N, C-alpha and C positions, 0 to 999 in steps of 0.2 A: 543312472541312479534316479530315484524319485525323491524330490526335495520339497519340503514344505517351507515356503518362504513367507516371513513376517516382516513387512517393511513399512516405513513411513511414506506417506503419499508424496513427498517431495521428489521421490525417486520414480514416480510412475512412468513418466516418458522414457527415461534411460533404461530402466529394467524392463519396461514393455518391449522396447526396441530390441534389446539384447536377448530377451527370452526367446524371440522368434528364431534366433540363430543358435540357440543353446542345445547341446547334445542331451541334456538331462530332461527329465519330465518334471515340470514345475507346477506347484500349486501355491498361488500367491494370495495372501490376505494383505489388505492395505489398512493402516491405521492413520487417523487424521494427523495432520501436522500440528505441533504445539505441545505435545505431551512432555517434551524435553524441558519445558519451562517448570514443570512439577515432577522431579525425578521419581518421587515415592508413587505418584499416579501412573507414570510410564511403566515403572517396575510392576505395579499391581496389574495393569492391563496385559502386559507381556506375559506375566505369569499365569494369568487366567486364560489367555489364548493357548500357552503351552499345555496346561492341565487339560484342556479340552481336546487337543491334539493327542496327548497321551492316552486318553480314555476312548478316543474314536468318536467324540461327540462334538466335534468342530462344525458348527453350522455353515461355515463358509468354505469347508473342504470339499474337494471332489470326490474324497473317499472317507467313508465312516468305518473303515476297517481298522482295528488295532494293529499296529505294526505295519502300516501301510507305507511308511516313509523310510529312507535310509539316513535322513538327517533333517534337522531343522536349521534353517539359515536365517540370520537376522540382518535385515537391511538397516542397520543402525550402527553408529559409532558408540563410543562410551556414553555420550550424550548426558552430561552432568551426572554420571554414575546411574543412570536410569536402568541400564542393562545388568548392573551388578546384582547378584544374588538369585538371578533367575536360573531355573534348572529344569531339566525333564528327567522323568523317571525311566523313560524308554528310549529316547533317541539322544545321539549327540547333537550338540548345538554349536553352530559355527558362526563366529563374529569376526568381522575385520578388525585389524589393529588400527583404530581411528578414534581421535577424540570426538569427532562429530561428522556429519554427513558431507562436509565440504571436502574432507579427505577423500571420499568416494568419487567426488566429481573431478578432483585433481589427479587421482590415480595412484597416489601413494603418501604415506605419512611423512616422508622425507620432502616431498614437494610442498606439502602443506606447512611443514615447519619452515621451509625456506622462504615462502611467501608470507608467512605469519611474521618472521623476523624482519623481512623487507618492509612490510607495512606497519611494523610496530604494534601489531594487534589492533590497528584502527580501522580495519576494512569490514564493511558490512557486505556479505556475499549475496549476490543475486544470481539465480538460475531460473529457467522456466518453471520448474516444480515449486520454487519458493514463491515466485510472483503469482502463481495460479492457486496455491494452496495456503497462503498466509498473508498477513497484513504487513507487507515490508515497508520500511520507511518511505513515505511518498506523499505527495499532495493529496491524492485520493484517500489514503488512509487517514491523513489528519482530518479531512473534511468529513469522512464517514463517522469517525468517532466523536468529533466535535458536535455533529448533528444529533448523535445518540445522547450525548451528555446534555446538550441543551433541552432536549425533550424530557429528560429524566430529572435534571437538577436546576434547569433554568440557565438563562444566558449569562447572568452574573457569575455563577459558579463554574460554568463550563470551560471558560478560558483558563481559569486558575487550575482546574483539574488536568487540563490538557498540558500545562507547563510542568505539573508535577509528573505526570505520566511519561513525558518525553524527555525527562531529566537524563535517562540512561543514554540517549542519543549523543550527549556531549562527548562521550568516550570515542566517538567514530569521527573519521575525517574522509573516508574513501568509499566510494561505491565500486565494488569489485565484481565484475560480470564474468561468468564462466561460459564460454562457447564450447559446447561438446563437438568433437569431430564425428562425421559420418552419421549424424542423427538429424533427420529432417523434422523440425518442429517449429512452431511460430517464433520469429526472430524478435526477442524482447530487447535487443540492444538499444533501440530508440527509446523505449520506455525507461530502461535503466539510466540512459543519459539524461532523460527529463528528470528522473528522481534526483540525480546528482546536482543538477542546476537548481532544483527547488530547495534541496537541502544545504546548498553551498559546499558540497564535498567535491573532491577530485574524483574523476572517472577513470577506471582502469579496466582493461580487458585481458583475460587470461585464457589460454587454451586448455580445455579440459582433456582428460585422458580416461578412457572407459575400461582400462586394463584391470583394475581392482574389482570393479562390479562384474566384469565379464567372468573373471576367475572365481568370484564369490559364488555365482550360480552355475558356473562350469565345473566346479569340484576340484580346482587346482589350488589346494589349501596347503601351501607351504608354510612352515611355522614363522618365517619372517614376516608375513603379511596377514596371517590368520591365526586365530586361536580356536582349536576344536576342543569343546568342553564335553568330557564323557558323561554319560547318564549318571544321574545322582551326584554330580558335582556342579560347582558354580564357579563364577569368576569374580574378580575384584580388580580395582585399579592397581597397576604395578609401579606407578611413580617413577617410571624410567622410559627409555625409548621403546620398550615393548608395549607400552600403554595399558595392557591388560594381561592378567595371568589367571591360572586356576587357583582358586582359594584353597589353602591347605586345611 
């Protein structure tokens, strides 16, 4: 198959590695991390990308031929409902049954649920892609933002603004690092441990599983793990173990 993949950049290393061994022809477009913080913006950008693929006017595609692909694959989970409502007029869209990208690193929604319950939802997940493409909680991130605020608002206001901005971090108590098997990339476990020391959070390390990502691009789309959305249809949150469903 020829697949058009649209993915968040936090999956760059994993999908890049797996694509080399994939039996399908992949055309991958990367979107910068962070759009899930604004679900409406994520939806808008995804739909714009899909519309251009439908019309054969995708500037990032290897092919500008209408009908060049067998399916569009999204390297996203539900991501705060950011994928809900997107549709293609021409191609089926394949999405993994996942609340967010951490499921893709752990290999299944069942494993994600198990660890979510084990940590009480208090774990902030660290992976190489997250560390490289986002401002994860760390001493470096704090220093960078504080410097920017001092320059913009002055030193008296900067510390107060930082306290307000970092209020959300009080809901977390663990640094959870995912070590993917069989993939050679920079080892950020030391960095993650340093982050846990700085934050005063406990450090935990979990073995990743590439099965879900491998089958996502490999075309092994069983209904238990993937939702295939037909052309001119869209998806919505299912509010059950399936996570996402076709919108009626």
